[in-house]
MDAnalysis code that builds the backbone (N, CA, C; Angstrom):
import MDAnalysis as mda
import numpy as np

u = mda.Universe.empty(561, n_residues=187, atom_resindex=np.repeat(np.arange(187), 3), trajectory=True)
u.add_TopologyAttr("name", ["N", "CA", "C"] * 187)
u.add_TopologyAttr("resid", np.arange(1, 188))
u.add_TopologyAttr("resname", ["MET", "GLU", "SER", "ASN", "SER", "TYR", "ALA", "PRO", "ALA", "VAL", "ARG", "ASP", "ILE", "ALA", "LYS", "HIS", "PHE", "GLU", "VAL", "THR", "VAL", "LYS", "ALA", "ALA", "HIS", "ASP", "HIS", "LEU", "LYS", "ALA", "LEU", "GLU", "ARG", "LYS", "GLY", "ALA", "ILE", "ARG", "SER", "SER", "GLU", "GLY", "ILE", "SER", "ARG", "SER", "ILE", "GLU", "VAL", "VAL", "GLY", "PHE", "SER", "PRO", "SER", "GLN", "SER", "ILE", "GLU", "THR", "ILE", "ALA", "ILE", "PRO", "VAL", "LEU", "GLY", "ALA", "THR", "ALA", "ALA", "GLY", "VAL", "PRO", "ILE", "LEU", "ALA", "GLU", "GLU", "ASN", "LYS", "GLU", "TYR", "ASP", "LEU", "GLN", "ILE", "PRO", "THR", "THR", "LEU", "ILE", "SER", "GLY", "LYS", "GLY", "PRO", "TYR", "PHE", "ALA", "LEU", "HIS", "VAL", "GLU", "GLY", "ASP", "SER", "MET", "ILE", "ASP", "ALA", "GLY", "ILE", "LEU", "ASP", "GLY", "ASP", "LEU", "ALA", "ILE", "ILE", "ARG", "GLN", "THR", "GLY", "HIS", "ALA", "ASN", "ASN", "GLY", "GLU", "ILE", "ILE", "VAL", "ALA", "ARG", "VAL", "GLY", "GLU", "ASP", "ASN", "ARG", "VAL", "THR", "LEU", "LYS", "ARG", "PHE", "TYR", "LEU", "THR", "ASN", "SER", "ALA", "ILE", "GLU", "LEU", "ARG", "PRO", "GLU", "ASN", "PRO", "LYS", "TYR", "GLY", "SER", "ILE", "ILE", "SER", "LYS", "ASP", "VAL", "THR", "ILE", "LEU", "GLY", "ARG", "LEU", "HIS", "MET", "ILE", "ILE", "ARG", "ASP", "TYR", "GLU", "HIS"])
u.atoms.positions = np.array([
    [21.304, 181.745, 160.490],
    [22.663, 181.243, 160.417],
    [23.558, 182.238, 159.684],
    [23.026, 182.864, 158.627],
    [23.833, 183.801, 157.857],
    [24.120, 185.061, 158.663],
    [23.128, 185.559, 159.413],
    [23.368, 186.799, 160.159],
    [24.121, 186.592, 161.463],
    [23.978, 185.424, 162.099],
    [24.616, 185.215, 163.403],
    [25.847, 184.324, 163.355],
    [26.090, 183.663, 162.239],
    [27.198, 182.714, 162.078],
    [27.036, 181.474, 162.965],
    [25.862, 181.235, 163.476],
    [25.563, 180.013, 164.219],
    [24.088, 179.687, 164.025],
    [23.760, 178.435, 164.260],
    [22.392, 177.959, 164.033],
    [21.467, 178.390, 165.166],
    [20.187, 178.533, 164.873],
    [19.229, 178.840, 165.938],
    [18.986, 177.604, 166.801],
    [18.574, 177.836, 168.019],
    [18.166, 176.739, 168.897],
    [16.763, 176.294, 168.478],
    [16.393, 175.083, 168.852],
    [15.058, 174.567, 168.518],
    [13.994, 175.505, 169.085],
    [14.214, 176.048, 170.268],
    [13.253, 176.990, 170.869],
    [13.111, 178.260, 170.011],
    [14.234, 178.739, 169.447],
    [14.191, 179.917, 168.568],
    [13.347, 179.633, 167.324],
    [13.512, 178.445, 166.766],
    [12.745, 178.052, 165.588],
    [11.260, 177.963, 165.931],
    [10.960, 177.338, 167.058],
    [9.564, 177.203, 167.488],
    [8.917, 178.573, 167.676],
    [9.644, 179.471, 168.312],
    [9.118, 180.819, 168.554],
    [8.897, 181.563, 167.236],
    [9.868, 181.483, 166.326],
    [9.766, 182.187, 165.048],
    [8.558, 181.717, 164.241],
    [8.337, 180.392, 164.190],
    [7.242, 179.852, 163.382],
    [5.947, 179.682, 164.177],
    [5.980, 180.103, 165.450],
    [4.794, 180.040, 166.321],
    [4.222, 178.625, 166.383],
    [5.132, 177.667, 166.663],
    [4.750, 176.273, 166.862],
    [5.358, 175.817, 168.181],
    [4.980, 174.624, 168.608],
    [5.550, 174.094, 169.848],
    [6.989, 173.656, 169.594],
    [7.744, 173.507, 170.672],
    [9.117, 173.039, 170.567],
    [9.141, 171.640, 169.968],
    [8.182, 170.787, 170.376],
    [8.115, 169.438, 169.822],
    [7.844, 169.470, 168.316],
    [6.949, 170.344, 167.864],
    [6.657, 170.440, 166.423],
    [7.906, 170.899, 165.663],
    [8.623, 171.868, 166.207],
    [9.854, 172.345, 165.562],
    [10.877, 171.208, 165.503],
    [11.014, 170.456, 166.602],
    [11.946, 169.319, 166.645],
    [11.571, 168.269, 165.610],
    [10.277, 167.954, 165.507],
    [9.809, 166.957, 164.533],
    [10.099, 167.409, 163.098],
    [9.889, 168.681, 162.816],
    [10.170, 169.209, 161.471],
    [11.671, 169.136, 161.164],
    [12.499, 169.455, 162.149],
    [13.945, 169.381, 161.951],
    [14.387, 167.941, 161.689],
    [13.817, 166.985, 162.411],
    [14.156, 165.574, 162.193],
    [13.726, 165.132, 160.789],
    [12.565, 165.613, 160.324],
    [12.101, 165.282, 158.968],
    [13.062, 165.855, 157.930],
    [13.530, 167.095, 158.126],
    [14.500, 167.706, 157.201],
    [15.827, 166.947, 157.220],
    [16.200, 166.429, 158.392],
    [17.438, 165.663, 158.496],
    [17.301, 164.327, 157.752],
    [16.142, 163.661, 157.865],
    [15.918, 162.407, 157.134],
    [15.969, 162.629, 155.621],
    [15.537, 163.806, 155.157],
    [15.556, 164.128, 153.726],
    [16.944, 164.581, 153.258],
    [17.873, 164.740, 154.176],
    [19.230, 165.126, 153.810],
    [19.430, 166.620, 153.618],
    [18.456, 167.440, 154.016],
    [18.569, 168.886, 153.851],
    [19.409, 169.533, 154.943],
    [19.393, 168.921, 156.141],
    [20.179, 169.446, 157.259],
    [20.883, 168.302, 157.971],
    [21.868, 168.661, 158.826],
    [22.552, 167.717, 159.721],
    [22.567, 168.355, 161.095],
    [22.588, 167.516, 162.110],
    [22.752, 168.028, 163.467],
    [23.432, 166.968, 164.315],
    [24.022, 167.409, 165.403],
    [24.679, 166.493, 166.341],
    [23.753, 166.310, 167.529],
    [23.439, 165.053, 167.819],
    [22.512, 164.722, 168.908],
    [23.043, 165.265, 170.232],
    [22.190, 165.974, 170.948],
    [22.528, 166.452, 172.282],
    [23.374, 167.716, 172.312],
    [23.686, 168.291, 171.154],
    [24.480, 169.530, 171.128],
    [23.594, 170.653, 170.618],
    [23.419, 171.667, 171.458],
    [22.570, 172.803, 171.103],
    [23.179, 173.586, 169.937],
    [22.325, 174.093, 169.068],
    [22.715, 174.944, 167.932],
    [23.686, 174.240, 166.973],
    [23.526, 172.936, 166.799],
    [24.430, 172.180, 165.927],
    [23.838, 171.920, 164.545],
    [22.747, 172.584, 164.208],
    [22.095, 172.379, 162.913],
    [22.978, 172.954, 161.809],
    [23.166, 172.179, 160.738],
    [23.894, 172.636, 159.557],
    [23.004, 172.418, 158.344],
    [22.926, 173.398, 157.479],
    [22.231, 173.236, 156.213],
    [23.233, 172.591, 155.259],
    [22.862, 171.457, 154.677],
    [23.770, 170.717, 153.794],
    [24.135, 171.598, 152.599],
    [25.440, 171.743, 152.356],
    [25.917, 172.525, 151.217],
    [25.954, 174.021, 151.442],
    [25.715, 174.478, 152.679],
    [25.725, 175.920, 152.943],
    [26.685, 176.231, 154.068],
    [27.385, 177.322, 153.900],
    [28.221, 177.868, 154.951],
    [28.116, 179.376, 154.832],
    [28.006, 180.109, 155.945],
    [27.894, 181.571, 155.840],
    [29.012, 182.192, 155.016],
    [30.192, 181.595, 155.008],
    [31.296, 182.139, 154.226],
    [31.089, 181.924, 152.732],
    [30.122, 181.040, 152.359],
    [29.854, 180.790, 150.955],
    [28.919, 181.831, 150.357],
    [28.425, 182.715, 151.160],
    [27.546, 183.759, 150.661],
    [28.391, 184.737, 149.843],
    [28.230, 184.711, 148.513],
    [29.079, 185.477, 147.618],
    [28.281, 186.598, 146.980],
    [28.845, 187.790, 147.010],
    [28.212, 188.929, 146.362],
    [28.416, 188.819, 144.861],
    [27.362, 189.082, 144.099],
    [27.445, 188.970, 142.641],
    [27.008, 190.267, 141.978],
    [27.336, 190.365, 140.696],
    [26.898, 191.488, 139.875],
    [26.119, 190.902, 138.703],
    [25.024, 191.543, 138.333],
    [24.205, 191.082, 137.212],
    [24.744, 191.691, 135.925],
    [25.097, 190.830, 134.981],
    [25.610, 191.283, 133.691],
    [24.623, 190.855, 132.618],
    [24.062, 191.819, 131.868],
    [23.093, 191.442, 130.834],
    [23.767, 190.751, 129.649],
    [23.190, 189.635, 129.218],
    [23.645, 188.937, 128.011],
    [22.790, 189.481, 126.883],
    [23.449, 190.136, 125.897],
    [22.732, 190.923, 124.892],
    [22.623, 190.279, 123.523],
    [23.073, 189.073, 123.351],
    [22.967, 188.447, 122.045],
    [24.298, 187.916, 121.592],
    [24.608, 188.085, 120.293],
    [25.810, 187.473, 119.729],
    [26.674, 188.500, 119.020],
    [27.971, 188.193, 118.961],
    [28.917, 188.971, 118.172],
    [29.748, 188.001, 117.360],
    [30.123, 188.409, 116.185],
    [30.901, 187.525, 115.319],
    [32.369, 187.615, 115.660],
    [32.993, 186.469, 115.739],
    [34.445, 186.412, 115.761],
    [34.794, 185.846, 114.388],
    [34.504, 186.586, 113.393],
    [34.610, 186.211, 111.992],
    [34.050, 187.385, 111.222],
    [33.078, 187.157, 110.396],
    [32.425, 188.232, 109.655],
    [31.471, 188.943, 110.606],
    [31.474, 190.280, 110.657],
    [30.562, 190.967, 111.561],
    [29.113, 190.607, 111.271],
    [28.337, 190.437, 112.322],
    [26.919, 190.130, 112.179],
    [26.103, 191.206, 112.871],
    [24.834, 191.226, 112.594],
    [23.942, 192.189, 113.225],
    [23.845, 191.892, 114.716],
    [24.046, 192.885, 115.542],
    [23.968, 192.690, 116.984],
    [22.514, 192.643, 117.410],
    [22.134, 191.591, 118.092],
    [20.790, 191.483, 118.636],
    [20.841, 192.052, 120.047],
    [20.443, 193.301, 120.204],
    [20.586, 193.937, 121.502],
    [19.354, 193.734, 122.383],
    [18.735, 192.597, 122.237],
    [17.662, 192.209, 123.139],
    [18.294, 191.424, 124.277],
    [18.057, 191.875, 125.479],
    [18.642, 191.186, 126.625],
    [18.036, 189.800, 126.732],
    [18.888, 188.776, 126.707],
    [18.435, 187.397, 126.846],
    [18.181, 187.062, 128.312],
    [19.129, 187.431, 129.173],
    [19.015, 187.166, 130.603],
    [20.138, 187.910, 131.311],
    [20.094, 187.930, 132.632],
    [21.175, 188.491, 133.437],
    [22.034, 187.348, 133.951],
    [23.325, 187.461, 133.748],
    [24.283, 186.482, 134.229],
    [24.839, 186.998, 135.550],
    [24.783, 186.192, 136.606],
    [25.305, 186.587, 137.910],
    [26.772, 186.150, 138.006],
    [27.664, 187.118, 138.134],
    [29.107, 186.865, 138.220],
    [29.587, 187.330, 139.598],
    [30.399, 186.522, 140.300],
    [30.933, 186.974, 141.593],
    [31.736, 188.267, 141.423],
    [31.541, 189.199, 142.339],
    [32.244, 190.484, 142.264],
    [33.752, 190.309, 142.409],
    [34.194, 189.160, 142.919],
    [35.638, 188.914, 143.018],
    [36.259, 188.738, 141.636],
    [35.446, 188.417, 140.607],
    [35.954, 188.256, 139.247],
    [35.814, 189.522, 138.409],
    [35.047, 190.469, 138.894],
    [34.753, 191.691, 138.138],
    [35.177, 192.880, 138.981],
    [36.018, 193.737, 138.408],
    [36.405, 194.935, 139.158],
    [35.237, 195.911, 139.183],
    [35.291, 196.886, 140.048],
    [34.199, 197.832, 140.210],
    [33.987, 198.753, 139.029],
    [34.939, 198.786, 138.097],
    [34.813, 199.693, 136.965],
    [33.906, 199.060, 135.921],
    [32.775, 199.613, 135.688],
    [31.828, 199.021, 134.749],
    [31.192, 200.119, 133.939],
    [30.057, 199.933, 133.377],
    [29.218, 198.733, 133.416],
    [29.730, 197.650, 132.463],
    [29.143, 196.469, 132.583],
    [29.518, 195.315, 131.790],
    [28.311, 194.805, 131.009],
    [28.601, 194.077, 129.931],
    [27.575, 193.321, 129.225],
    [28.253, 192.081, 128.664],
    [27.459, 191.127, 128.201],
    [28.016, 189.881, 127.675],
    [27.417, 189.586, 126.313],
    [28.224, 188.955, 125.463],
    [27.792, 188.556, 124.126],
    [28.265, 187.133, 123.843],
    [27.445, 186.374, 123.133],
    [27.854, 185.052, 122.669],
    [28.793, 185.235, 121.480],
    [29.880, 184.488, 121.456],
    [30.829, 184.546, 120.345],
    [30.380, 183.551, 119.277],
    [30.350, 184.020, 118.041],
    [30.042, 183.159, 116.902],
    [31.177, 183.283, 115.897],
    [31.749, 182.169, 115.503],
    [32.814, 182.176, 114.515],
    [34.157, 181.808, 115.113],
    [35.186, 181.773, 114.246],
    [36.492, 181.295, 114.681],
    [37.640, 182.261, 114.402],
    [37.341, 183.523, 114.154],
    [38.423, 184.444, 113.787],
    [39.324, 184.826, 114.946],
    [38.965, 184.461, 116.184],
    [39.796, 184.826, 117.334],
    [40.377, 183.599, 118.032],
    [40.456, 182.463, 117.324],
    [40.898, 181.223, 117.969],
    [42.332, 181.292, 118.472],
    [43.207, 182.036, 117.809],
    [44.593, 182.124, 118.265],
    [44.728, 182.983, 119.525],
    [43.655, 183.676, 119.901],
    [43.625, 184.407, 121.168],
    [42.896, 183.581, 122.229],
    [42.537, 182.334, 121.865],
    [41.850, 181.465, 122.824],
    [40.367, 181.733, 122.938],
    [39.783, 182.402, 121.959],
    [38.351, 182.722, 121.969],
    [37.685, 181.845, 120.918],
    [36.750, 181.004, 121.364],
    [36.155, 179.999, 120.490],
    [34.677, 180.271, 120.234],
    [34.188, 179.704, 119.146],
    [32.767, 179.744, 118.823],
    [31.989, 179.155, 119.999],
    [30.979, 179.866, 120.467],
    [30.176, 179.402, 121.597],
    [30.579, 179.980, 122.933],
    [31.749, 180.621, 123.019],
    [32.161, 181.257, 124.277],
    [31.229, 182.416, 124.613],
    [31.233, 182.794, 125.864],
    [30.506, 183.975, 126.305],
    [31.544, 185.028, 126.664],
    [31.543, 186.150, 125.935],
    [32.505, 187.226, 126.155],
    [31.912, 188.241, 127.119],
    [32.610, 188.487, 128.225],
    [32.206, 189.512, 129.190],
    [32.969, 190.778, 128.811],
    [32.225, 191.829, 128.520],
    [32.783, 193.068, 127.977],
    [32.589, 194.213, 128.968],
    [33.681, 194.945, 129.235],
    [33.578, 196.179, 130.029],
    [33.230, 197.301, 129.060],
    [32.094, 197.921, 129.264],
    [31.616, 198.955, 128.355],
    [32.510, 200.188, 128.440],
    [33.027, 200.597, 127.284],
    [33.864, 201.793, 127.190],
    [33.897, 202.221, 125.728],
    [34.197, 203.457, 125.486],
    [34.255, 203.970, 124.126],
    [35.662, 204.131, 123.593],
    [36.666, 203.666, 124.338],
    [38.040, 203.814, 123.870],
    [38.837, 202.538, 124.160],
    [39.935, 202.391, 123.430],
    [40.794, 201.223, 123.593],
    [42.220, 201.585, 123.212],
    [43.152, 200.795, 123.672],
    [44.561, 200.935, 123.311],
    [44.901, 199.919, 122.234],
    [45.900, 200.235, 121.434],
    [46.330, 199.310, 120.390],
    [46.619, 197.930, 120.982],
    [46.110, 196.910, 120.295],
    [46.342, 195.534, 120.699],
    [45.281, 194.955, 121.617],
    [44.395, 195.797, 122.169],
    [43.358, 195.273, 123.047],
    [42.249, 194.611, 122.227],
    [41.617, 193.603, 122.804],
    [40.488, 192.944, 122.147],
    [39.228, 193.707, 122.522],
    [38.502, 194.105, 121.488],
    [37.326, 194.948, 121.693],
    [36.117, 194.365, 120.970],
    [34.955, 194.869, 121.353],
    [33.727, 194.684, 120.577],
    [33.463, 196.031, 119.938],
    [33.263, 196.016, 118.620],
    [33.053, 197.269, 117.900],
    [31.895, 197.139, 116.933],
    [31.234, 198.250, 116.724],
    [30.198, 198.354, 115.695],
    [30.884, 198.947, 114.472],
    [30.705, 198.297, 113.331],
    [31.380, 198.713, 112.101],
    [30.330, 199.137, 111.086],
    [30.513, 200.335, 110.527],
    [29.604, 200.821, 109.488],
    [28.267, 201.269, 110.047],
    [27.396, 201.617, 109.135],
    [26.092, 202.157, 109.533],
    [25.036, 201.085, 109.721],
    [25.362, 199.842, 109.384],
    [24.342, 198.792, 109.468],
    [24.383, 198.017, 110.786],
    [25.068, 198.581, 111.795],
    [25.105, 198.007, 113.145],
    [25.736, 196.627, 113.217],
    [26.630, 196.293, 112.287],
    [27.354, 195.036, 112.386],
    [28.308, 195.129, 113.579],
    [28.407, 194.056, 114.335],
    [29.238, 194.049, 115.537],
    [30.237, 192.908, 115.437],
    [31.479, 193.181, 115.857],
    [32.508, 192.150, 115.789],
    [33.443, 192.254, 116.986],
    [34.122, 191.155, 117.255],
    [35.110, 191.053, 118.326],
    [36.473, 190.866, 117.663],
    [37.362, 191.837, 117.832],
    [38.679, 191.806, 117.180],
    [39.698, 192.565, 118.030],
    [40.973, 192.485, 117.613],
    [42.020, 193.322, 118.206],
    [41.962, 194.695, 117.544],
    [42.140, 195.721, 118.358],
    [42.031, 197.118, 117.919],
    [43.418, 197.683, 117.621],
    [43.522, 198.348, 116.453],
    [44.741, 199.091, 116.116],
    [44.341, 200.387, 115.427],
    [44.817, 201.489, 115.938],
    [44.585, 202.802, 115.347],
    [45.757, 203.102, 114.415],
    [45.456, 203.328, 113.134],
    [46.497, 203.672, 112.162],
    [46.374, 205.159, 111.847],
    [47.242, 205.679, 110.979],
    [47.195, 207.097, 110.613],
    [45.913, 207.458, 109.874],
    [45.373, 206.524, 109.122],
    [44.230, 206.869, 108.268],
    [42.924, 206.191, 108.642],
    [42.964, 205.171, 109.477],
    [41.721, 204.443, 109.795],
    [41.931, 203.598, 111.042],
    [40.942, 202.770, 111.347],
    [41.019, 201.810, 112.447],
    [41.085, 200.423, 111.834],
    [42.025, 199.629, 112.329],
    [42.151, 198.241, 111.883],
    [41.616, 197.336, 112.981],
    [40.695, 196.458, 112.628],
    [40.187, 195.437, 113.525],
    [40.773, 194.118, 113.033],
    [41.745, 193.610, 113.786],
    [42.558, 192.485, 113.334],
    [42.112, 191.177, 113.980],
    [41.869, 190.149, 113.167],
    [41.498, 188.838, 113.711],
    [42.713, 188.117, 114.286],
    [42.466, 187.042, 115.006],
    [43.525, 186.181, 115.544],
    [43.389, 184.799, 114.912],
    [43.252, 184.784, 113.590],
    [43.200, 183.547, 112.816],
    [43.709, 183.915, 111.426],
    [44.788, 183.290, 110.971],
    [45.399, 183.698, 109.704],
    [44.507, 183.529, 108.479],
    [43.429, 182.790, 108.585],
    [42.575, 182.623, 107.405],
    [41.629, 183.807, 107.187],
    [41.647, 184.790, 108.095],
    [40.809, 185.983, 107.950],
    [41.684, 187.217, 107.786],
    [41.167, 188.197, 107.068],
    [41.848, 189.476, 106.925],
    [41.297, 190.494, 107.901],
    [42.030, 191.576, 108.057],
    [41.602, 192.659, 108.940],
    [40.424, 193.423, 108.342],
    [39.654, 194.036, 109.215],
    [38.614, 194.978, 108.802],
    [39.237, 196.357, 108.989],
    [39.261, 197.147, 107.923],
    [39.822, 198.496, 108.013],
    [38.712, 199.473, 107.665],
    [38.454, 200.394, 108.606],
    [37.334, 201.311, 108.424],
    [37.578, 202.582, 109.224],
    [36.959, 203.661, 108.757],
    [36.961, 204.902, 109.529],
    [35.691, 204.990, 110.372],
    [34.697, 204.147, 110.041],
    [33.404, 204.167, 110.725],
    [33.322, 203.010, 111.721],
    [34.032, 203.164, 112.844],
    [34.071, 202.142, 113.893],
    [33.675, 202.796, 115.208],
    [32.751, 202.168, 115.917],
    [32.372, 202.625, 117.254],
    [32.758, 201.537, 118.237],
    [33.642, 201.864, 119.166],
    [34.052, 200.902, 120.190],
    [32.936, 200.802, 121.212],
    [32.468, 199.586, 121.456],
    [31.406, 199.349, 122.439],
    [31.964, 198.908, 123.781],
    [33.136, 198.273, 123.771],
    [33.733, 197.833, 125.022],
    [34.969, 196.998, 124.790],
    [35.691, 196.739, 125.890],
    [36.910, 195.918, 125.866],
    [36.622, 194.580, 126.516],
    [37.231, 193.533, 125.971],
    [37.062, 192.192, 126.526],
    [37.626, 192.130, 127.937],
    [36.826, 191.642, 128.872],
    [37.267, 191.481, 130.257],
    [37.560, 190.015, 130.565],
    [36.683, 189.120, 130.122],
    [36.884, 187.700, 130.379],
    [36.043, 186.868, 129.426],
    [36.412, 185.607, 129.302],
    [35.679, 184.645, 128.487],
    [35.160, 183.550, 129.411],
    [33.909, 183.166, 129.202],
    [33.341, 182.024, 129.923],
    [33.063, 180.951, 128.884],
    [33.539, 179.746, 129.170],
    [33.392, 178.652, 128.206],
    [32.669, 177.498, 128.871],
    [31.701, 176.931, 128.165],
    [30.967, 175.760, 128.611],
    [31.541, 174.556, 127.876],
    [32.237, 173.692, 128.577],
    [32.875, 172.535, 127.955],
    [31.902, 171.390, 127.669],
    [30.683, 171.502, 128.152],
    [29.684, 170.454, 127.926],
    [29.090, 170.532, 126.538],
    [29.129, 171.695, 125.908],
    [28.453, 171.852, 124.614],
    [29.417, 172.079, 123.497],
])
C-alpha cells in the first residue's frame, strides 16, 4: 500500500504468502473482525489498514537525548545518551546536528521554558547576543541553559527569571542554540 498507493488484491496477498486465495481471504476477514483493517464488500483492492494512510508516512530524524541541563544553577551534564527521540523532519531544518536535554529548574520561565521540558538544541559553537544557548561553564563541566551576551570583558549568561542573577565568566563553551522546546502536559 505504501509503495503503490493502493491495496493489494486478495490474489496478490495469496501469491506473496504462498497460500490459497481462500486462506488469504479468511485471514483478511479475521483481521477485519479484529478491527485492524476495513474493506468494502465486492470492491477489489478496497482494503484499508485502520489508522494508516500512505500520506501519513513521515520522515523523521533521530535526536539523542543526552541528560539534563539546569535552567537555574548549572549542573553536571550527564552526557550518557538516554535514547533517540524521533522528530519529524518538517520540524527540524537540515542544519544540524541536534541533541536534546531535559530542563531542570526555573531560571528560564519568563522565556516559556519550564522545569521538565525537553530542549532540542542545534549543535554549534557560536551564538548571537540574546539567543538562548546551552553552555558549559568553567572547568568542572557544569552545563546551563541561558541567554547569551558577549560583553567587552567576558560572557554573560542571563536567566529569564528575576530571582536569579547572571553568570559572568570568561570560561564559557557554547554547545548549541535552542531550536525548540517539547513539553509533556501529563507530568
